[in-house]
TIVEX-73930 format. One record per residue: residue number from 1; residue in three letters; x, y, z of N, C-alpha, C, O in turn. Coordinates in nm, 4 decimals, always signed. Each point is the difference from the previous one (the first is absolute). Example, Ala and Ser with C-alpha at 12.3 -4.5 7.8 and 13.67 -1.06 7.14 Angstrom:
BEGIN
SITE	1	ALA	+1.3190	-0.5690	+0.7800	-0.0890	+0.1190	+0.0000	+0.0900	+0.1200	+0.0000	+0.1036	-0.0019	+0.0665
SITE	2	SER	-0.1386	+0.1069	-0.1385	+0.0820	+0.1190	+0.0060	-0.0770	+0.1090	+0.0730	+0.0509	+0.1108	+0.0169
***
This chain:
BEGIN
SITE	1	MET	-6.1834	+3.0233	-3.5597	-0.1054	+0.1308	+0.0463	+0.0036	+0.0970	-0.1129	+0.1077	+0.0200	-0.0562
SITE	2	LEU	-0.2109	+0.0395	+0.0194	+0.0188	+0.1337	-0.0836	+0.0193	+0.1419	+0.1004	-0.0577	+0.0319	+0.1040
SITE	3	ARG	+0.1247	+0.0109	-0.1541	+0.0193	+0.1607	+0.0635	-0.0745	+0.0918	-0.0926	+0.0127	-0.0189	-0.1210
SITE	4	LEU	-0.0817	+0.1068	+0.1605	-0.0696	+0.1006	-0.0710	+0.1254	+0.0858	-0.0645	-0.0162	+0.0292	-0.1185
SITE	5	CYS	+0.1116	+0.0054	+0.1662	+0.0833	+0.0879	-0.0840	+0.0616	-0.0708	-0.1280	+0.0043	+0.0516	-0.1117
SITE	6	ASP	+0.0501	-0.1980	+0.1506	+0.0404	-0.0601	-0.0754	-0.0966	+0.0007	-0.1544	+0.0374	+0.0343	-0.1122
SITE	7	GLU	-0.1609	-0.0813	+0.1536	-0.0914	-0.0096	-0.0919	-0.0278	+0.1338	-0.0848	-0.0069	-0.0047	-0.1228
SITE	8	VAL	-0.0107	+0.1401	+0.2045	-0.0032	+0.1311	-0.0626	+0.1094	-0.0030	-0.1166	-0.0340	+0.0130	-0.1176
SITE	9	LEU	+0.1828	-0.0330	+0.1609	+0.0930	+0.0170	-0.1011	-0.0018	-0.0853	-0.1099	+0.0185	+0.0431	-0.1139
SITE	10	ARG	-0.0424	-0.1797	+0.1421	-0.0408	-0.0883	-0.1068	-0.0778	+0.0321	-0.0918	+0.0314	-0.0307	-0.1150
SITE	11	CYS	-0.1435	+0.0952	+0.1382	-0.0917	+0.0370	-0.0966	+0.0568	+0.1442	-0.0703	-0.0315	+0.0369	-0.1131
SITE	12	MET	+0.0922	+0.0122	+0.1748	+0.0711	+0.1311	-0.0849	+0.0790	-0.0351	-0.0558	+0.0460	+0.0906	-0.0694
SITE	13	GLY	+0.0193	-0.2107	+0.0536	+0.1248	-0.0665	-0.0795	+0.1522	+0.0283	+0.0853	+0.1109	-0.0148	-0.0513
SITE	14	GLU	-0.1346	+0.0540	+0.1779	+0.1105	-0.0023	+0.0595	+0.0496	-0.1103	+0.0627	-0.0843	-0.0806	+0.0394
SITE	15	THR	+0.2198	+0.0514	-0.0164	+0.0665	-0.1209	+0.0568	+0.0042	+0.0170	+0.1525	-0.0041	-0.1044	+0.0652
SITE	16	GLY	+0.0113	+0.2143	-0.0027	+0.0176	+0.0231	+0.1259	+0.0031	+0.1314	+0.0470	+0.0260	+0.0935	-0.0757
SITE	17	CYS	-0.0521	-0.0776	+0.2022	-0.0097	+0.1473	+0.0668	+0.1620	+0.0537	+0.0055	+0.0935	-0.0761	+0.0248
SITE	18	ARG	-0.0816	+0.1891	-0.0465	+0.1619	+0.0384	-0.0188	+0.0387	+0.0049	+0.1679	-0.0867	+0.0019	+0.0873
SITE	19	ASP	+0.2275	-0.0005	-0.0617	+0.0779	-0.0078	+0.1387	-0.1279	+0.0897	+0.1293	+0.0052	+0.1209	+0.0229
SITE	20	VAL	-0.0807	-0.1920	+0.0254	-0.0869	+0.0639	+0.1058	+0.0830	+0.0961	+0.0825	-0.0372	+0.1162	+0.0162
SITE	21	ARG	+0.1609	-0.1682	+0.0417	+0.0715	+0.0524	+0.0767	+0.0634	+0.1451	-0.0307	+0.0468	+0.0839	+0.0770
SITE	22	ARG	-0.0643	-0.0843	-0.2380	+0.0555	+0.1379	-0.0136	-0.1187	+0.0912	-0.0595	+0.0176	+0.1045	-0.0627
SITE	23	MET	-0.1319	-0.1585	+0.0912	-0.1153	+0.1055	-0.0645	+0.0063	+0.1307	+0.1038	+0.0710	+0.0155	+0.0994
SITE	24	ASN	-0.1613	+0.0639	-0.1528	-0.0164	+0.0993	+0.0905	-0.0774	-0.0115	+0.1311	-0.0970	-0.0758	-0.0014
SITE	25	ALA	+0.1196	+0.1260	+0.0894	-0.0929	-0.0256	+0.0897	-0.1138	+0.0527	+0.0378	-0.0602	-0.0425	+0.0986
SITE	26	LEU	+0.0055	+0.1679	-0.1920	-0.1261	+0.0180	-0.0216	-0.0720	-0.0891	-0.1156	-0.1151	+0.0417	-0.0131
SITE	27	ALA	+0.1374	-0.1307	-0.0598	-0.0411	-0.0625	-0.0954	-0.0270	-0.1369	+0.1039	-0.1045	-0.0648	-0.0051
SITE	28	LEU	+0.1903	+0.0410	+0.0768	-0.0152	-0.1317	+0.1101	-0.1241	+0.0336	+0.0961	-0.0726	-0.0912	+0.0395
SITE	29	ALA	+0.0524	+0.2142	-0.0059	-0.0857	+0.0376	+0.0890	-0.1343	-0.0026	-0.0895	-0.1042	-0.0462	+0.0464
SITE	30	TYR	+0.1122	+0.0974	-0.1746	-0.1071	-0.0162	-0.0671	-0.0997	-0.1387	-0.0447	-0.1197	-0.0162	-0.0239
SITE	31	VAL	+0.2178	-0.0539	+0.0269	-0.0428	-0.1620	-0.0009	-0.0557	-0.0250	+0.1614	-0.1106	-0.0436	+0.0317
SITE	32	GLY	+0.2061	+0.0790	+0.0461	-0.0534	-0.0502	+0.1546	-0.1134	+0.0769	+0.0676	-0.0494	-0.0472	+0.1024
SITE	33	ASP	+0.0059	+0.1602	-0.1518	-0.1389	+0.0578	+0.0364	-0.1037	-0.0751	-0.0482	-0.1073	-0.0113	+0.0593
SITE	34	THR	+0.1341	-0.0415	-0.1659	-0.1103	-0.1047	-0.0534	-0.0174	-0.1211	+0.0731	-0.1101	-0.0540	+0.0105
SITE	35	ILE	+0.2232	+0.0058	+0.0445	+0.0114	-0.1285	+0.0994	-0.0862	+0.0217	+0.0995	-0.0881	-0.0764	+0.0395
SITE	36	TYR	+0.1273	+0.2264	+0.0162	-0.0532	+0.0018	+0.1450	-0.1497	-0.0015	-0.0129	-0.0746	-0.0542	+0.0814
SITE	37	ASP	+0.0237	+0.1389	-0.2257	-0.1425	+0.0349	+0.0032	-0.0461	-0.1412	-0.0397	-0.1161	-0.0217	+0.0346
SITE	38	LEU	+0.1702	-0.0689	-0.0913	-0.0596	-0.1288	-0.0266	-0.0248	-0.0770	+0.1296	-0.1040	-0.0619	+0.0222
SITE	39	PHE	+0.2108	+0.0708	+0.0643	-0.0102	-0.1097	+0.1218	-0.1402	+0.0610	+0.0654	-0.0963	-0.0735	+0.0222
SITE	40	VAL	+0.0952	+0.2374	+0.0105	-0.0870	+0.0697	+0.0695	-0.1526	-0.0318	-0.0453	-0.0917	-0.0213	+0.0793
SITE	41	ARG	+0.0801	+0.0217	-0.2250	-0.1373	-0.0177	-0.0555	-0.0384	-0.1471	+0.0043	-0.1180	-0.0333	+0.0116
SITE	42	THR	+0.2163	-0.0543	-0.0207	-0.0290	-0.1340	+0.0241	-0.0480	-0.0406	+0.1463	-0.0925	-0.0791	+0.0184
SITE	43	LEU	+0.1527	+0.1310	+0.0680	-0.0183	-0.0120	+0.1533	-0.1379	+0.0447	+0.0271	-0.0715	-0.0645	+0.0767
SITE	44	LEU	+0.0300	+0.1727	-0.1362	-0.1529	+0.0718	+0.0391	-0.0793	-0.0779	-0.1085	-0.1148	-0.0233	+0.0379
SITE	45	ALA	+0.1353	-0.0106	-0.1275	-0.0995	-0.0957	-0.0999	-0.0277	-0.1316	+0.0537	-0.1114	-0.0502	-0.0149
SITE	46	CYS	+0.2170	-0.0172	+0.0844	-0.0153	-0.1191	+0.0369	-0.0507	-0.0149	+0.1725	-0.0469	-0.1065	+0.0400
SITE	47	SER	+0.0613	+0.2103	+0.0396	-0.0304	+0.0156	+0.1172	-0.1599	+0.0258	+0.0266	-0.0758	-0.0467	+0.0850
SITE	48	ARG	+0.0540	+0.1458	-0.1986	-0.1717	+0.0540	+0.0559	-0.0539	+0.0030	-0.1169	+0.0746	+0.0009	-0.0979
SITE	49	ALA	-0.2124	+0.0011	+0.0815	-0.1125	-0.0193	-0.1017	-0.0332	+0.1523	+0.0147	-0.0837	+0.0370	+0.0824
SITE	50	LEU	+0.1534	+0.0548	-0.1670	-0.0650	+0.1489	-0.0115	-0.0406	+0.0314	-0.1255	+0.0204	-0.0712	-0.0983
SITE	51	PRO	-0.0883	+0.1956	+0.0979	+0.0008	+0.0282	-0.1608	+0.1316	+0.0517	-0.0446	+0.0941	+0.0203	+0.0767
SITE	52	VAL	-0.0922	+0.0015	-0.2148	+0.1256	+0.0538	-0.0208	+0.0230	+0.1017	+0.0424	+0.1091	+0.0041	+0.0569
SITE	53	HIS	-0.1734	+0.1016	-0.0580	+0.0207	+0.1271	+0.0375	+0.0706	-0.0193	+0.1437	+0.1079	+0.0537	+0.0251
SITE	54	ASP	-0.1712	-0.1277	+0.0594	+0.0768	-0.0067	+0.1412	+0.1568	-0.0606	-0.0044	+0.0983	+0.0285	+0.0683
SITE	55	LEU	-0.1163	-0.1184	-0.1714	+0.1512	-0.0797	-0.0160	+0.0912	+0.0979	-0.0294	+0.1110	+0.0025	+0.0532
SITE	56	HIS	-0.1574	+0.0987	-0.1532	+0.0932	+0.1160	-0.0647	+0.0467	+0.0610	+0.1278	+0.1172	-0.0218	+0.0307
SITE	57	VAL	-0.2127	+0.1169	+0.0724	+0.0138	+0.0840	+0.1127	+0.0902	-0.1215	+0.0893	+0.1192	+0.0227	+0.0209
SITE	58	GLY	-0.1542	-0.0948	+0.0077	+0.1008	-0.1039	+0.0579	+0.1546	+0.0188	-0.0002	+0.0817	+0.0398	+0.0830
SITE	59	ALA	-0.0737	-0.1038	-0.2641	+0.1563	+0.0241	-0.0414	+0.0678	+0.1340	-0.0124	+0.1213	+0.0197	+0.0071
SITE	60	SER	-0.2362	+0.0890	-0.0305	+0.0743	+0.1374	+0.0294	+0.0469	+0.0268	+0.1057	+0.1038	+0.0660	+0.0060
SITE	61	GLU	-0.1636	-0.1073	+0.0975	+0.0262	+0.0287	+0.1548	+0.1545	-0.0836	+0.0339	+0.0751	+0.0427	+0.0877
SITE	62	ARG	-0.0497	-0.1366	-0.1506	+0.0956	-0.0996	+0.0280	+0.1314	+0.0214	-0.0949	+0.1171	-0.0152	+0.0347
SITE	63	VAL	-0.1585	+0.0483	-0.1435	+0.1120	+0.0183	-0.1148	+0.0123	+0.1552	-0.0250	-0.0683	+0.0648	-0.0793
SITE	64	ASN	+0.1761	-0.0137	+0.1682	+0.0263	+0.1663	+0.0085	+0.1541	-0.0159	+0.0452	+0.0618	-0.1019	+0.0306
SITE	65	ALA	-0.0265	+0.2171	-0.0358	+0.1417	+0.0262	+0.0256	+0.0035	-0.0331	+0.1758	+0.0794	-0.0828	+0.0447
SITE	66	ALA	-0.1735	+0.1571	+0.0432	+0.0093	-0.0108	+0.1323	+0.0030	-0.1587	+0.0479	+0.0845	-0.0486	+0.0751
SITE	67	ALA	-0.1805	-0.0111	-0.1272	-0.0109	-0.1454	+0.0192	+0.1222	-0.0848	-0.0473	+0.0570	-0.0874	+0.0653
SITE	68	GLN	-0.0346	+0.1201	-0.1621	+0.1354	-0.0465	-0.0665	+0.1334	+0.0063	+0.0617	+0.0845	-0.0893	+0.0044
SITE	69	ALA	-0.0778	+0.2284	+0.0503	+0.1232	+0.0318	+0.0747	-0.0236	-0.0850	+0.1716	+0.0903	-0.0634	+0.0546
SITE	70	ARG	-0.2205	+0.0817	+0.0006	+0.0243	-0.0934	+0.1089	+0.0206	-0.1677	-0.0465	+0.0613	-0.0632	+0.0860
SITE	71	ALA	-0.0966	-0.0066	-0.1904	+0.0144	-0.1256	-0.0217	+0.1463	+0.0024	-0.0301	+0.0525	-0.1067	+0.0318
SITE	72	ALA	+0.0316	+0.1951	-0.0836	+0.1809	+0.0056	-0.0441	+0.0511	+0.0042	+0.1600	+0.0810	-0.0864	+0.0336
SITE	73	ARG	-0.1272	+0.1868	+0.0682	+0.0514	-0.0146	+0.1061	-0.0063	-0.1179	+0.0868	+0.0917	-0.0312	+0.0758
SITE	74	ALA	-0.2120	-0.0402	-0.0893	-0.0223	-0.1368	+0.0421	+0.0796	-0.1218	-0.0371	+0.0103	-0.1054	+0.0628
SITE	75	LEU	+0.0565	+0.1487	-0.2036	+0.0728	-0.1100	-0.0550	+0.1614	+0.0320	-0.0033	+0.0772	-0.0734	-0.0618
SITE	76	MET	-0.0342	+0.1878	+0.1328	+0.1359	+0.0082	+0.0109	+0.1004	-0.1279	+0.0490	+0.1066	-0.0441	-0.0428
SITE	77	ASP	-0.1746	+0.0167	+0.1275	+0.0745	-0.1168	+0.0854	+0.0204	-0.1279	-0.0896	+0.0938	-0.0796	+0.0048
SITE	78	GLU	-0.2243	+0.0783	-0.1033	-0.0155	-0.1392	-0.0440	+0.0901	+0.0149	-0.1595	+0.0448	-0.0973	-0.0607
SITE	79	PHE	-0.0357	+0.2081	+0.0255	+0.0820	-0.0115	-0.1335	+0.1426	-0.0545	+0.0050	+0.0675	+0.0074	+0.1026
SITE	80	THR	-0.0287	-0.0557	-0.2018	+0.1323	-0.0544	-0.0023	+0.1019	+0.0837	-0.0604	-0.0390	+0.0925	-0.0712
SITE	81	ALA	+0.1545	-0.1091	+0.0871	+0.0835	+0.1163	-0.0778	-0.0331	+0.0491	-0.0683	-0.0297	+0.1191	+0.0087
SITE	82	GLU	+0.0155	-0.2173	-0.1490	-0.0380	+0.0534	-0.1312	-0.1099	+0.0710	+0.0127	+0.0028	+0.1183	-0.0341
SITE	83	GLU	-0.1164	-0.1736	+0.0836	-0.1218	+0.0637	-0.0206	+0.0127	+0.1763	+0.0802	-0.0553	+0.0983	-0.0494
SITE	84	LEU	+0.1318	-0.0949	+0.1659	+0.0475	+0.1277	+0.0729	+0.0428	+0.0789	-0.0988	-0.0493	+0.1124	-0.0099
SITE	85	ALA	+0.1458	-0.1549	-0.0790	+0.0859	+0.0998	-0.1169	-0.0929	+0.0008	-0.0898	+0.0328	+0.0964	-0.0692
SITE	86	VAL	-0.1508	-0.1506	+0.0127	-0.1033	+0.0613	-0.0983	-0.0717	+0.0895	+0.0784	-0.0038	+0.1167	-0.0387
SITE	87	PHE	-0.0702	-0.1561	+0.1699	-0.0515	+0.1115	+0.0542	+0.0570	+0.1301	+0.0190	-0.0651	+0.1039	-0.0108
SITE	88	ARG	+0.1987	-0.1105	+0.0418	+0.0638	+0.1543	+0.0044	+0.0007	+0.0749	-0.1400	-0.0243	+0.1199	-0.0135
SITE	89	ARG	+0.0550	-0.2064	-0.0859	+0.0008	+0.0405	-0.1412	-0.1476	+0.0697	-0.0270	-0.0036	+0.1129	-0.0490
SITE	90	GLY	-0.1055	-0.1762	+0.0788	-0.1298	+0.0429	-0.0364	-0.0402	+0.1338	+0.0904	-0.0606	+0.0981	-0.0432
SITE	91	ARG	+0.1112	-0.1185	+0.1855	-0.0112	+0.0919	+0.0598	+0.0603	+0.1376	-0.0499	-0.0711	+0.1004	-0.0033
SITE	92	ASN	+0.1987	-0.0982	-0.0340	+0.0680	+0.1078	-0.0738	+0.0018	+0.0290	-0.0860	+0.0687	+0.0963	-0.0342
SITE	93	ALA	-0.1416	-0.1626	-0.0452	-0.0414	+0.0587	-0.1695	-0.0660	+0.1471	+0.0091	-0.0840	+0.0460	+0.0773
SITE	94	LYS	+0.1345	-0.0057	-0.1556	-0.0559	+0.1437	-0.0249	-0.1350	-0.0165	-0.0978	+0.0177	-0.0293	-0.1182
SITE	95	SER	-0.1289	+0.0453	+0.1612	-0.1099	+0.0301	-0.0493	-0.0324	+0.1453	-0.0390	+0.0381	+0.0977	+0.0644
SITE	96	ARG	-0.1059	-0.0939	-0.1665	-0.0362	+0.1530	-0.0369	-0.1167	+0.0499	+0.0819	+0.0003	+0.1196	+0.0289
SITE	97	THR	-0.0934	-0.1907	+0.0095	-0.1399	+0.0302	+0.1034	+0.0269	-0.0672	+0.1198	+0.0841	-0.0864	+0.0248
SITE	98	VAL	-0.1783	+0.1457	+0.0533	-0.0643	-0.0661	+0.1403	-0.1327	-0.0091	-0.0081	-0.0330	+0.1136	-0.0342
SITE	99	PRO	-0.0799	-0.1883	+0.0460	-0.1293	+0.0175	+0.0224	-0.0410	+0.1124	+0.0681	+0.0832	+0.0461	+0.0780
SITE	100	ARG	-0.1841	+0.0078	-0.0862	-0.0375	+0.1152	+0.0826	-0.0327	-0.0759	+0.1479	+0.0234	+0.0668	+0.1008
SITE	101	ASN	-0.0700	-0.1868	-0.0862	-0.0583	-0.0168	+0.1133	+0.0885	-0.0945	+0.0865	-0.0460	-0.0824	+0.0791
SITE	102	ALA	+0.1782	+0.1038	-0.1031	+0.1104	-0.0786	+0.0485	+0.1232	+0.0765	+0.0158	+0.0452	+0.0785	-0.0834
SITE	103	ASN	+0.0161	-0.1133	+0.2201	+0.1103	+0.0894	+0.0497	+0.1160	-0.0659	-0.0681	-0.0134	-0.1201	-0.0236
SITE	104	VAL	+0.1392	+0.1860	-0.0166	+0.1254	-0.0292	-0.0641	+0.0499	-0.1532	+0.0916	+0.0267	-0.1025	-0.0627
SITE	105	GLY	-0.0228	+0.1062	+0.1570	+0.0745	-0.1045	+0.0737	-0.0795	-0.1256	-0.0398	+0.0641	-0.0965	-0.0417
SITE	106	ASP	-0.2205	+0.0879	+0.0522	-0.0521	-0.1072	-0.0256	-0.0217	-0.0280	-0.1441	-0.0392	-0.1118	-0.0334
SITE	107	TYR	+0.0605	+0.1996	-0.0499	+0.0021	-0.0521	-0.1247	+0.1345	-0.0486	-0.0367	-0.0018	-0.0957	-0.0773
SITE	108	ARG	+0.0945	+0.1296	+0.1064	+0.1291	-0.0494	-0.0130	+0.0045	-0.1434	+0.0473	+0.0401	-0.0863	-0.0780
SITE	109	ALA	-0.0842	+0.0503	+0.2185	+0.0013	-0.1214	+0.0721	-0.0753	-0.1051	-0.0861	+0.0365	-0.1174	-0.0065
SITE	110	ALA	-0.1670	+0.1782	-0.0731	-0.0794	-0.0518	-0.0498	+0.0676	-0.0674	-0.1249	+0.0039	-0.1211	-0.0219
SITE	111	THR	+0.0562	+0.2361	-0.0673	+0.0609	-0.0680	-0.1047	+0.1180	-0.0897	-0.0100	+0.0422	-0.0565	-0.1009
SITE	112	GLY	+0.0156	+0.0520	+0.2523	+0.1206	-0.1022	+0.0473	-0.0957	-0.1630	-0.0201	+0.0237	-0.1011	-0.0661
SITE	113	LEU	-0.1204	+0.1345	+0.1455	-0.0636	-0.1446	-0.0011	-0.0365	-0.0383	-0.1350	+0.0130	-0.1160	-0.0392
SITE	114	GLU	-0.0580	+0.2093	-0.0327	-0.0415	-0.0697	-0.1462	+0.0968	+0.0006	-0.0738	-0.0316	-0.0587	-0.1035
SITE	115	ALA	+0.1550	+0.1008	+0.0993	+0.1069	-0.0313	-0.0692	+0.0436	-0.1360	+0.0256	+0.0402	-0.0734	-0.0903
SITE	116	VAL	-0.0492	+0.0303	+0.2410	+0.0573	-0.1390	+0.0464	-0.1370	-0.1165	-0.0562	+0.0312	-0.1134	-0.0363
SITE	117	LEU	-0.1352	+0.1454	+0.0359	-0.1092	-0.0958	-0.0596	+0.0196	+0.0036	-0.1293	-0.0505	-0.0946	-0.0604
SITE	118	GLY	+0.1115	+0.1786	-0.0079	-0.0103	-0.0058	-0.1619	+0.1242	-0.0745	-0.0132	+0.0051	-0.0897	-0.0841
SITE	119	PHE	+0.0824	+0.1127	+0.1476	+0.1568	-0.0710	-0.0123	-0.0417	-0.1598	+0.0300	+0.0448	-0.0926	-0.0675
SITE	120	LEU	-0.1410	+0.0747	+0.1834	-0.0124	-0.1510	+0.0293	-0.0685	-0.0653	-0.1231	+0.0479	-0.0949	-0.0620
SITE	121	TYR	-0.1651	+0.1566	+0.0339	-0.0749	-0.0603	-0.1475	+0.0853	-0.0157	-0.1064	+0.0035	-0.1034	-0.0668
SITE	122	LEU	+0.0617	+0.1945	+0.0480	+0.0992	+0.0132	-0.1562	+0.1072	-0.1238	+0.0157	+0.0497	-0.0519	-0.0999
SITE	123	THR	-0.0221	+0.0143	+0.2166	+0.1131	-0.0885	+0.0040	-0.0635	-0.1160	+0.0570	+0.0786	-0.0726	+0.0608
SITE	124	GLY	-0.1994	+0.0343	-0.0632	-0.0720	-0.1328	+0.0309	-0.0314	-0.0319	+0.1078	-0.0353	-0.1148	+0.0270
SITE	125	ARG	+0.0421	+0.2159	+0.0626	-0.0123	-0.0229	+0.1510	-0.1332	+0.0521	+0.0585	-0.0004	+0.0722	+0.0998
SITE	126	GLU	-0.1159	-0.1109	-0.1651	-0.1227	+0.0682	+0.0363	-0.0660	-0.0680	+0.1219	-0.0869	+0.0520	+0.0700
SITE	127	GLN	+0.1389	-0.1738	-0.0541	-0.0121	-0.0639	+0.1681	+0.0550	+0.0900	+0.1062	-0.0678	+0.0352	+0.0966
SITE	128	ARG	+0.2002	+0.0039	-0.1174	+0.0333	+0.0693	+0.0907	-0.0693	+0.1556	+0.0081	-0.0109	+0.0634	+0.1049
SITE	129	ALA	-0.0211	-0.0295	-0.2013	-0.0937	+0.1290	+0.0070	-0.0929	-0.0048	+0.0795	-0.0096	+0.0729	+0.0987
SITE	130	PHE	-0.0733	-0.1631	-0.1334	-0.1304	-0.0408	+0.0403	+0.0295	-0.0431	+0.1992	-0.0793	+0.0124	+0.0933
SITE	131	GLU	+0.1959	-0.0531	-0.0935	+0.0269	-0.0661	+0.1539	+0.0200	+0.1714	+0.0918	-0.0351	+0.0245	+0.1154
SITE	132	LEU	+0.0876	+0.0499	-0.1938	+0.0259	+0.1676	+0.0370	-0.1051	+0.0468	+0.0333	-0.0156	+0.0507	+0.1111
SITE	133	LEU	-0.0838	-0.0586	-0.2061	-0.1012	+0.0551	-0.0016	-0.1191	-0.0360	+0.1080	-0.0828	+0.0762	+0.0499
SITE	134	SER	+0.0982	-0.1915	-0.0337	-0.0899	-0.0832	+0.0966	+0.0375	+0.0314	+0.1553	-0.0733	-0.0275	+0.0950
SITE	135	LYS	+0.1951	+0.0872	-0.0868	+0.0414	+0.0499	+0.1297	+0.0000	+0.1408	+0.0034	+0.0331	+0.0535	+0.1058
SITE	136	ALA	-0.0619	+0.0108	-0.1952	-0.0360	+0.1420	+0.0088	-0.1258	+0.0534	-0.0194	-0.0374	+0.0838	+0.0821
SITE	137	VAL	-0.0267	-0.1104	-0.1617	-0.1396	+0.0333	-0.0269	-0.1096	-0.0501	+0.1086	-0.0026	-0.1219	+0.0170
SITE	138	PRO	-0.0824	+0.1953	+0.0539	-0.0582	-0.0592	+0.1192	-0.1264	-0.0760	-0.0788	-0.0560	+0.0359	-0.1035
SITE	139	PRO	+0.0304	-0.1512	+0.1859	-0.1209	-0.0750	-0.0381	-0.1199	+0.0457	-0.0108	-0.0321	+0.0784	+0.0894
SITE	140	ILE	-0.0519	-0.1025	-0.1754	-0.1334	+0.0755	+0.0052	-0.0912	-0.0159	+0.0901	-0.0857	+0.0849	+0.0246
SITE	141	GLU	+0.0961	-0.1943	+0.0321	-0.0929	-0.0148	+0.1112	+0.0362	+0.0786	+0.1332	-0.0917	+0.0262	+0.0778
SITE	142	ALA	+0.2224	+0.0127	-0.0483	+0.0274	+0.0632	+0.1036	-0.0333	+0.1744	+0.0003	+0.0418	+0.0770	+0.0864
SITE	143	GLU	-0.1142	-0.0440	-0.1874	-0.0423	+0.1417	-0.0133	-0.1218	+0.0250	+0.0104	-0.0404	+0.1159	-0.0102
***
């Protein structure tokens, strides 16, 4: 099975990703943010036949610090010990900024969740990331 991160690295002449466990938590969250966003956008696009603008609005309502913090709280009992350790690293990482429309607690919880998703993706455990997301992101039909 071809993995996107392996193919990207191959195209750039790299042999593999550096030790993911030692990566900066904010770098993991940077990747994890995209995983979360892709999951939500895919869910929206495949669930409804909507104009692109409406898809964008729907994604914006679901991909923000408050929504991701709710997802993180819903998953706390689902995380393995390793995932919980990564979550804590992400949550406790010192970010230089907090978006104007987010409170600090939500932003940190969202960053923790994103770090877990980035960690799972970069260690080849995309299925686990999608399993967690399917438990935490509300289905489109329920809204």
